[in-house]
C-alpha positions in Angstrom: -19.5 14.9 58.8 -20.9 16.1 55.6 -23.9 18.2 56.3 -27.1 16.8 55.0 -30.8 17.7 55.2 -33.6 15.5 56.5 -34.0 13.9 53.0 -30.3 12.9 53.0 -29.4 15.5 50.4 -26.3 17.7 50.5 -27.0 21.2 51.9 -26.2 23.9 49.2 -23.1 26.0 49.7 -22.0 23.9 52.6 -18.9 21.7 52.3 -17.1 19.0 54.3 -14.1 21.4 54.7 -14.7 25.1 54.9 -11.3 25.6 53.4 -12.5 24.5 50.0 -15.3 27.0 50.0 -14.7 29.5 47.1 -15.3 33.1 48.3 -16.0 35.9 45.9 -13.3 38.4 45.4 -10.6 35.8 45.8 -8.0 35.2 43.0 -7.1 31.7 41.8 -3.6 30.5 42.8 -2.2 30.5 39.3 -3.7 33.8 38.0 -1.1 36.0 36.5 1.8 33.4 36.8 1.9 33.1 32.9 3.2 36.7 32.7 6.4 35.8 34.6 7.8 34.0 31.5 6.8 36.4 28.8 9.3 38.6 26.7 11.9 35.9 26.6 14.9 36.3 24.3 15.9 33.6 21.9 19.6 32.5 22.5 20.1 31.9 18.7 18.4 34.7 16.8 17.8 37.1 19.7 14.2 37.3 18.8 11.8 38.4 21.6 9.1 35.7 22.0 6.4 34.8 24.7 6.3 31.5 26.5 4.6 30.0 29.5 7.5 27.5 29.9 10.2 28.8 32.2 13.0 26.6 30.8 12.3 27.5 27.1 15.4 29.1 25.5 14.5 29.2 21.8 11.8 30.8 19.8 11.5 27.8 17.4 12.7 24.4 16.7 14.8 25.7 13.7 16.9 27.9 16.2 17.2 25.1 18.5 18.5 22.7 15.9 21.1 25.3 14.6 22.4 26.3 17.9 26.0 25.3 18.5 25.2 23.7 21.8 22.7 21.4 20.1 25.1 20.5 17.3 27.8 19.6 19.8 25.4 17.4 21.8 24.3 15.5 18.5 27.9 15.2 17.5 28.9 13.7 20.8 26.0 11.2 20.4 27.0 10.4 16.8 23.7 11.8 15.5 23.0 14.3 12.7 26.2 13.4 10.6 25.8 13.7 6.9 26.2 10.5 4.8 29.7 9.7 3.6 28.6 9.9 -0.1 26.7 13.2 0.0 27.6 15.2 -3.0 29.7 12.6 -4.5 29.0 11.2 -8.0 30.0 7.9 -9.7 31.4 6.6 -6.4 29.7 3.1 -6.8 27.9 1.4 -9.7 25.3 -1.2 -9.4 26.4 -4.6 -10.7 23.3 -4.8 -13.0 23.4 -1.2 -14.1 22.7 -1.0 -17.9 21.5 -4.5 -18.2 18.0 -5.1 -19.5 17.4 -8.4 -17.6 20.1 -9.9 -15.3 18.2 -13.2 -14.9 18.5 -16.0 -17.5 15.6 -16.2 -19.8 14.3 -18.7 -22.3 15.7 -22.2 -22.9 19.0 -21.3 -21.1 17.2 -21.1 -17.8 17.4 -24.5 -15.8 13.7 -24.1 -15.0 12.7 -23.8 -18.6 9.6 -26.0 -19.4 9.2 -25.4 -23.1 7.2 -22.2 -22.6 4.4 -24.0 -20.8 3.4 -22.8 -17.4 0.3 -23.1 -15.1 -2.0 -20.0 -14.8 -4.5 -20.7 -12.0 -6.7 -23.5 -13.2 -5.6 -23.1 -16.8 -2.4 -23.6 -18.8 -0.6 -20.9 -20.6 1.8 -21.2 -23.6 4.5 -18.8 -24.6 3.5 -16.9 -27.8 5.3 -13.6 -27.9 3.8 -12.7 -31.4 0.2 -13.4 -30.6 -1.9 -10.2 -30.9 -3.9 -11.0 -27.7 -1.2 -12.2 -25.5 -0.7 -11.2 -21.9 3.1 -10.7 -21.3 3.9 -13.0 -24.2 1.6 -15.9 -22.9 -1.9 -17.1 -24.2 -4.1 -19.7 -22.7 -3.6 -23.1 -24.2 -7.2 -23.8 -24.9 -7.6 -20.5 -26.9 -4.6 -21.5 -29.1 -6.1 -24.9 -29.8 -9.4 -23.4 -30.7 -7.7 -20.9 -33.1 -5.8 -23.8 -34.7 -9.0 -25.7 -35.3 -10.9 -22.6 -36.6 -7.9 -21.3 -38.6 -8.4 -17.8 -37.2 -7.7 -15.7 -34.2 -10.4 -15.6 -31.6 -12.1 -12.3 -30.8 -11.5 -10.8 -27.4 -15.3 -11.3 -26.7 -15.3 -15.0 -27.5 -15.2 -17.4 -24.6 -13.8 -21.0 -24.8 -15.8 -23.3 -22.3 -14.4 -26.6 -20.9 -17.3 -29.0 -21.2 -16.2 -31.4 -18.3 -15.2 -28.4 -16.0 -11.5 -29.3 -16.0 -9.6 -26.2 -17.2 -6.5 -28.2 -17.8 -8.3 -30.7 -20.1 -7.7 -29.0 -23.5 -8.8 -31.9 -25.6 -10.7 -30.4 -28.7 -13.7 -32.6 -27.8 -13.9 -30.8 -24.5 -13.9 -27.3 -25.7 -17.0 -25.2 -26.7 -17.0 -21.8 -28.2 -19.4 -19.1 -26.9 -19.7 -16.0 -28.9 -19.9 -13.7 -25.9 -19.6 -13.6 -22.1 -23.4 -13.0 -22.0 -24.0 -16.5 -23.6 -21.5 -18.1 -21.3 -23.2 -16.6 -18.2 -26.6 -17.9 -19.4 -25.3 -21.4 -19.8 -24.0 -21.4 -16.3 -27.3 -20.2 -14.9 -29.2 -22.9 -16.9 -26.8 -25.6 -17.8 -27.6 -28.0 -20.8 -25.7 -30.7 -22.5 -22.8 -29.4 -24.8 -21.1 -30.9 -27.7 -17.9 -29.3 -29.2 -18.8 -26.8 -31.9 -15.3 -26.2 -33.0 -14.9 -27.1 -36.8 -11.6 -29.0 -37.5 -9.6 -27.8 -40.4 -9.4 -30.3 -43.3 -6.0 -31.7 -43.6 -4.7 -32.0 -47.3 
């Protein structure tokens, strides 16, 4: 039995097995064993190195990877081979090399829709020469407003859809805000709007 006192506590310096009792002056079982594997000689570069691993043969991974025994093992497994086209030039040429665009653009594309496409909740129109275009496209409601006003819209100007439908670009449904600040104020405190776009006089 494990020796205990009257309170049921373990008695100090007394153990269940006296063989586990550590005595002063005794050496640990593994003290000094590391010195056995010191002063080892690398099999590739003949460098003297220290190691606590008995089976270690090389001083570094570089020596291990360059040793003929390692190379033969990799060759047997089919590993470590150089690619077939290493150092060769102009062996193969990509089929689209030198072509600016290999896909069909414009009206020759079977999916061509007249330069009109959906952009989220809005509609964009292809206008490659527009000064404020994004990748050649401009929102349709901004183009309609510019046509009615007879000028380009400023970047700070916002076109608002009165009925909330971003795809309803009827001129009577468009309202011009001079800045994003005014546009934000309207959304915080909405009020009735009537289009303020001036239609150009037709001769």
